[in-house]
N, C-alpha and C positions, 0 to 999 in steps of 0.2 A: 438683517437689520439687525436681530438680537447679536444672531453670530460675528456682525462685527464691528457691536460692542465691544464685546466678553473678550476679543479676538483681542481692542485696543489695550484696555482697559487691565490685560496681564502682560505689554511692549510689545504687541509685536503691527506690523506696519499692514496696514490692508488694503487694494486694491480692488475697485468696484469695477467689470463691463458691464453697461445696464444699456437697453430700448434710450431712444434719445427724447425728454423731456415725458420720460415717466417716475409715475408714483417711488417709487422705488431710489429712481438718480438723481429725484429732485430733494428728495429727504435726509438720504448721503449726505449729499451736496453742500446741505443746508445747516447740516453734523461736523464737520469742515470734511473730511473723506475725499480723498481722488478718487478721482469721477471720469472714464472712460465710454464715449458717446457715435462707438461707428455705424455707418450707418447705411449696410450690403455688407452682404455675404461676403466681398470680397475683402474690404473694412476692417470685417471681424474674422476676417485667414486671416489678414496683414498686421492686425496686433496681437496675435496669440504668434502669428509668427516669428515676432522680432523683436516686441517688447515682454513678452510676456520670460523669454530665457532668464530678465532678475528675481524671480517668483520661486521660492522656497514647492508655490503648491501649489493649483489650476483645481480649482472646487466649484463646478460643472453645479446647474445646481436647474435645468430644464432639459428635454429632449435636444432642441435644438444646440446650445451651450454644446453639449457635450460631444454632438458630432465636429461641430468646429476645432474641441481640442485635440478631439481625435485622428481630423483628415491633414492638421498642425501641428501632430507627437512631434513628427521626426526630424523638422526645428529648430522645434523651442523645448525640446525633454525634460520635463518638467515631468512631473509624481501630476497622475490626473486622478481627483474626485467626486466621484459621482454621487447622487441623493437624488433617487426614486418617490417621490411624494404622492404615485395614484397606484392605483390597484388592476386597471386595465389587463386585460389579455392583451399575448403580442401577440399580433395578428401571420407579421413574418420573421418569422426565427433564425431563421439564417440570414437574413440583416442589422438584428438587435444582438444576437450575438455577435458576430462579429465589431459594430460600432460600443462594445460592455468586452468585448476581449481592447481596447484600448483601453480601461480607466482600470487603476494603481488598487483603487478598495470600490467598492459597493455598499452602499448602506441605502439600507428600507427603512420609511418617517415609519413603520409598524408589522405585523408580525405578513398582516397580507399584503402590505406593499411587495412584501420579498418575496411572495408563495412562486411569480413567475421567474423570478433570475434566481431561484433555486432547483423550477421544472427544466429551468434549462439547462445546470447545470454549472451554474453558480453558489457563492456561498458569501452572503452580504452581511451588514453587521449590521448587530437596528441601532438606531440613535432615536429615539424619537423627539419629534419638536419641542417648540417647547411656548410658552404666552407666558408673558409677564401678567400680574394682578390689573386691572383696567382703575384707572382713577374716576370716579364717578362724578362729572359734570352737570349737578343737583338743577338747575337751569337750567340744562336744556332737555334734562328727566319733563321738569311741566311745563316747556310750553310743546315738548309732545303730551304730555295729559288735557293743556290747557287745549290741540288743535283734535287729539283725539277722545275722550272724555268714556271714559268708564264704570260713567252712572251704576259705583257701588257693585259692579262683579266683577272676578272673576282671572283670571289675564291667562289664558295660556299660549303662544309663541311658536314661532320658526322664526331661523333665518338659514335660507336655502333662495337661490336662485329658482326662477321657476323655469327648470328645465327638465329633461323624462328620469336621472338620471337622480335626484332628486324627488320623482315621485309627490308630485304633487295630490294627483288626484287619490293617492290611500291614502293622506291625509284629509284632504276634506270629506272622504269617506267614513275615515272616523270622527272625526267633526260632528256630521248629518248623525253619527246613530246615539253620538253624547247629547247631541241635543234633545232624541225625542225621549229623555227620562230627566234632564235639567235644564234648568233656565235662567244660574248664577253666573254662564260665565261666557265671554268673546273667546275665538280666536283671532289672534293676527298674525300673516304672513309677513314677514318682513324679507322684502331677496329682489332686487330684478327681473328684470322682466327675460322670456324667453322662446324657446322652442316648445312649453309645454306653460306657456303664458294663457295664450286661445279658450284652449281645451279645462284650463282652468278655472279660466273665469267664468264661462259657458254653464262649468258645472256643478259651480255655487249657484249661479243664477237660476237653474234649469230645479235646482232643490232648497232654494223660499231662502238661502243663506245670506242672504246679502248687511242681516245686523247680527251676522255674529260670527260667520268667517269674512276679517278685512282685507283685502291688500293694501299694505302700507307701501311700500315698492321700499328701492333702496334709501339706505336713511344715514345721513353722517350719523357716524362714535354709536353704529348701534350699540356697544359694551355698555353703554350708561344707561341703557336703556333695560339691559335686563333686572334690572333692581327691582323696576313694578311688575312685573311676571312674576307669577304663582307654581308654572310646569312649561317648560322647556320642551319642546318634544321634535319628532325630528321621523322621514319614513322612505332617506332613502334607501336605493338598491344595488348603488355604487357608492362610496368611502374610504377612501387608503384611513384617515385621520377621522376626520370631522373633529377642527376645533373648535366651531361653535358653540359644539355641546361641551372641550376642556373649559370656554370662559363663563357656561352655565354654572361646569364645579369650580372653580373658582371664586364666581358670587355665590353659590351656597343654594344656587333654585337647584329643581330638583328635574331628572331628566327621564322619560320614556321616549324608547327613538325602536327603529328600528337593527336588525340584525348586521347590518352591509359591513363589510371588512373590516375596514379598523373596528366600527363601536361596538362589537360583540369584544372589545380585545379593552377597550374605554371603561364597558360597563360593567365587563366582567362584576365575579363577588360579591351582587350587592349594591353596589356602587347608580341604580338607576333601574328601569326594566322594562329589557330586553323581551322585543318580539321581531316573531318570526315577520322576511320583509311581503310586505301584499296582505298583511292580513291587516286591516285596518280594524273589525273587534278587536284586538290581543291590543290597538294603540290608546281603541277605546277605552279598552278595561284600563291597561294602564295609568290613563289621565285621569279616569274615575278614581283610583287607588291613593295615587298620590293630590286628588284636593283634599281627599276625606279620611283616610287611615294616615295620623299625623305621626305616631310614634316607625308608622314604614316609613315617611318619607324623609324625619328628620333622621334617621339613623343612613337612609342612603345617600345620605345629603352632604354626613360627617365623614362615609367611608370614602366616596368621593373628590372628596376636599381634600382630605389628607394622599393622598392618590395620583392628583392634578400640579401636589406641591410638593411630590416626591418623585415622580417619572416624568413630567415638566414642563422639569425647572429651566433655566435660563441660561443660569451659571455651570449645572450640569452635564446641558447641553452642548457648554461650548467648552468645555473643559475635557467630555465623549473626544468629539476630532478635532482637539489638539494634542490629543495625546495619540493617536492617529495620525494626524500629517507630523506629529514631529517624528511618530514610527519611520512615518514613509522621506520624510526626508532626509532622516540618517541615514538610510538605504539607497537609495540615491548620492549624497557622499561618498559612499564606499564602496 
């Protein structure tokens, strides 16, 4: 949506193909974009094979979409761009090579996301994903504080699904380590359930952390809730970018994180505390320092804020894509 809005503002026509009834399709339609919602593989292929001829560029945003765009390329003959948003290892080199060879431009959202394409001999360019500054809903914040009273304690939080890649068990171990020496904080885990939820809840109960480590579940407009955090923490073992960290940067919330994937890039040069994955003691130490060392926290926050405003700006991201689109479109017309 960020790209679509910027492209339209620059005077370009933008058409979206998306899952029927999905959030992206609904938001795009509400903002006046033309949206196609074909159901089933054949319907998607037929749309791309036929209607896609009218476009100058086809920009695939998911692994499935690049498959459909590649299979129908011999019919639509339009330049195809693919944005890789994950840093997962490639399991089937031959299959992925064949798929990516159908792409005129391979974009990665971070150096971490670019690693596998480079290993396979491709030359992706880096265009970092952007975020817009959050508009804080203060009524929403107050309702949250009424539901979850902090009772004067400081709030450390994370925003991550309870899945293995986010490694909640390491975060629980870090909170337990910190709780051994102080009782002036609570930790809140924002995020829906997943394959690690049962183990996480069991571990919290086993350690007796029920009043310290709180599972807040999925929260609408979680960006507004960053405004009441004292520290934001991440324990991921897989993370191509980590947009929740960027939200913390935007709101000047200090960040402590593992160095998984793109997180290492985001928190480099003193923009937060970086820890090795699985190192719960380092996470605990980092949270302690962010709570107690005012000068260190302030310096990290200002570096992070300047970085996210420069490197993850919506207009800058969109113009980077447009430059590449114009180059590809001009080459196709020749």
